[in-house]
N, C-alpha and C positions, 0 to 999 in steps of 0.2 A: 437374416437381416431384420432389424426392428421395423415395425410398421409405422405409418404416419400417426396412428393413434398413440404411439409411445412417445410423442414429442411433449411429454409432461415430465419434468424432473429437473435435474441439475447437470450443467455442462461446465467442466473445468477447462479453462483456457490458459495456456502459458503465454501471457502477454509479452510482446517484444517492446523495445524502446521506441520513442518518438511517435506514440499514438495515445489517444485518450481512451478511457474506459468506454466512453460513448461511441467511439469509432468501432470498438470491438462488438458492441451490441448491434450497431448498424449493419456490419458485415454479416453477423450471425443471422439477423432478420432476413437478409437477402438470400443467404446460403440455404437456410431452412424454410424459407418462404412462409414465415409466420411473424406476426406483429408482437405477440405477447411474450416479450423477453425483457428481463431486467437484470441488473447486476448487484452484487452484494459487496459494497466497500470499494470506493474509488481508488484507483492507482494513478499516480501522477504520470504524465507522458514519459518522464525520464525512467520511471520504475518498470521493472519486469516481474514476471512470475505469476502467481496464482490469482486469476480473476474468476470468481464464481458467477456463472450466468444461471438464472432460474427461468425455466421454460413452461409456458402454458399454466396448468394449475400448480406447478412448482413455484409460481410467483407468490403463492400464499405463505411460503417459507422464508420470504425475503427478509423480513424483520428479525426472525429467529436466527437465521444464518449470519446476518450482519452483526448480531450482538455478541458473537463468540470471539474468543481471543485469537490473536494473529502472531505469526512468527516471521521475522525478517532477517536477512543478512544485509549488511551495508558497509559503506566506507565513508569516513569523513576526513576532511583536510583542515588542519590547523593553520591559523595565521591570517585568515580572511573571512569576513562576513559578507553575505550577499543579500540582495533585495528579496529573494525568494527562499533564502536559507538553504539553497542547493546550487549546484554548478550551472544551472540554467539562468540564474539571475545576474544582475550587475553587481560588481564588487563595490561595497559601500565603505569598507575600512580594511586596511591591512596593518598587521602588527607583527613584529618579530616573534618567533616561537622560542620561548625559553628552553633551557636544558631541563627536560622533564624526566623524572624517574618513573618507573612502572607503577610504583606505589602512589605517586601523585595523580597519574592518569586513572588508576583504579579508583582512587578516592573521588575523582570527579564523576565517574560513572556511578559509583555507589550513592552519590547525592541524588540520583534519579532512579531509585529502586523502591519498590513498594508503592504506596499510594501517595499521590501529590497532585498539585494543580498545574496545568500546562496552558499557556496562552496560545490560542490558535493563531497561525500566521495570517497576515493580510491576504496572501495568495492561497486561498482555500475555497472550498465549495460551500462553506457555511453561509447561510443567507441572513442578511440584515434587512428588515422590511421588504422581504421577497427578492432582494437583489444579492446574488453571490458575491462574496468578498473579493474574489479575484477580478471581477468586472470593475469594482470600485478602485482596486489597486492599479489596474491598467490606466485609470484616469488620474493616477497620482494621489488618490484620496487615502487617508488613513483614518479609520473609525475605531471607536472604542469597542473592544471585544470582551466577552465574559470568559474568565479562565475556566477550563474544563477539568473535571476530576478524572484522572486517569490512573492506570496501574501498570508498573513493569513487574512481571512475575519473575523474570529471570533474564540475565544477560551474560555475555561472554566476550571478552576481548580476544579476538582470534589471531590478530597480527598487529604489531606495532613497528612502523618504519617511519618515524616522525619526519615530515608533518602528516603522514597518512596513518590512519588507524582503522583496521577492519574489526567489525563486531557482529554479534548475533543478539537479537532482542526478542523476547516474548512479551506481548503487551495487550492491553484491553482494546476494545473498539474505540474509535474516535481519537486514537493516539497519532500524533504527527512525528514521524521519525526524523524529518528534517529539522523540526523544532528541537527535538532531543539532541541532534548533532550541534545545533546552534547554541543550545543552553550549556552543553558540556564545554564548548569552546569558551563561553563567557566565564564559566567556573574556573577554567585554566588560565584565564586572563589574556588570551591571545586571539579569541574568536575562532570560529570554525564554520564550515558548511558541508552539507551532504554531497558526496560525489558519485555514489552508487547505491542502488537499493533494489532488493529482490524479495518478494513475498514468497516464502517457502511453505507456509502452512496457514490455513484458516479454519479454526474450529477443529473438526474431526477430519478435514480433508487434507491429504498430502498427495503429491504426484506419485503414481506408480505406473508401471508399464500398461498402456492401453486404457487408462482411466481419464485421459485428458486429450485435448486437441490443441492446435496452434492457430494463430491469426492467419498464417499462410493457407492452411487447409480451408478455413472459412472464406477467405478472400478469393481463393481459386475455385470455390463452389464444389469442393469435394464432399458432397452431402452424405453419400453412403459411409465414407470414412468417419465423418463427424458424428453421424448417428450411432455408430458403434461405441462411441465414447460417452454417450449420454447415460447418466446414472438415473435409474427409475426412482420414483418416490419410495418404492419398497427398498431399493438399494440404499437410499439416503437414510431411511428410518433404521435399517439394520446397522448401518455404519455408526449412527449416533446412539446406538444402544437403546432405541425406543421400542 
């Protein structure tokens, strides 16, 4: 078993739905009895999948690991826009979904490939004058945001069963998949919102057997089991080809 000294490195957590990234960090701190834990890239409460935690001196890698590309699988529903651009928000507008060909759907996705600017949603963790946007959004405020330069490296439409479309997307840091779903809906003229999202990869990290843990293991305090999943700084360096 790894010693207490080895609590420096990276812990991959398969995050479940209905919890914040901060919740995961809080239970990890309790389980491992350490304060110096951060996370690399927020996942919305609705989203599941890979959340990278950095432990101890591994926190020095936080900015580096956050800057790498991400891969997601997701689903969007055509015909309705919501206040949060996902299924957790209030429906703002509903429109009939036209008869769409696969070519028309592909063309809408193609419109968001490569480099482009994306407007961050009001419900996001970006801070304006030190206040996260989502806190302003809860008060019903809408403030001016700066568009962000983002990149979609690759995408794939995996299933079309209108009004639902499943997809996979590989994107840069700072990319909002729910805004991607919303914008594709606008392009198709009927609106859309994100209904499902899972992060399947972040940079060089992918889930394999034994290299990650779960929220349940952290919450139940299964410390020995969790510690076996910690990737040492050497492991991380080797994985990244450094």
